[in-house]
N, C-alpha and C positions, 0 to 999 in steps of 0.2 A: 855745357855739353849735354845736358838733359834734352834740350830741344833737338840737338843733332841725333841723339839716340832714338827719340820719338819719330823723327823724320825717316831715319833708316828703317825703323820697325814698320812704318806704314808702307814704305817702298817694298820691303820684303813681303809683306802680306799681299800687296797688289800683284807682285811677281808670282807668288805662290798660286794665287787665284787665276791669273791670266796666262801664265806660262809655267806650269808645274815642272816640266822637264828641265828647263833652264834653272829653275829654283833648286831642284834636286842637285844638279851639277854644281851650282854655286855653293850650296851648303856642304857638299862633299869636299870641295876644294878648301873651304874655310875650316872644316874639321881636320883635314890633313895638315894644313899649315898652322893651325892654332888649336890643338886638341884640348888645351887647358880651358878654353872657353865653353866647352861642352860637358855638361854633367851627365852621369849615367842615366838619370831619369828622363832626360830629353830623348835618348835613343828609343826608349819604350814609347814615348809620345809619337816620335816620328814613325815608328813601325805601325802604330795605330792609324796614323794619318795616311800612310802609304796603303794600308789595307782598305781604308775607307775610299781613297781615290781609285783603287782598283775596282771596287764595287760600283762606283759611279761610272767608270769607263765601261764596265760590262753592261750596265743599265743603258748607257747612251748608245752602245753598239746594238743592243736589242731594239731600242726605239728607232734607230736609223734603218734597221732591217725591215721595219713595218711599212 
């Protein structure tokens, strides 16, 4: 099962990088259906990641405007 977990983890990382909106939707659904899998500390990490992604989006918009 460890190989399966590792493969799923890699797929999720690629999805987060390539399609962050779909990744967010998928993670929200997983959290709603299986809240026991999510620890409180992860919410803080996700908030930091979301804030970082917003900064990147803002930067990319500024670059596109140039």
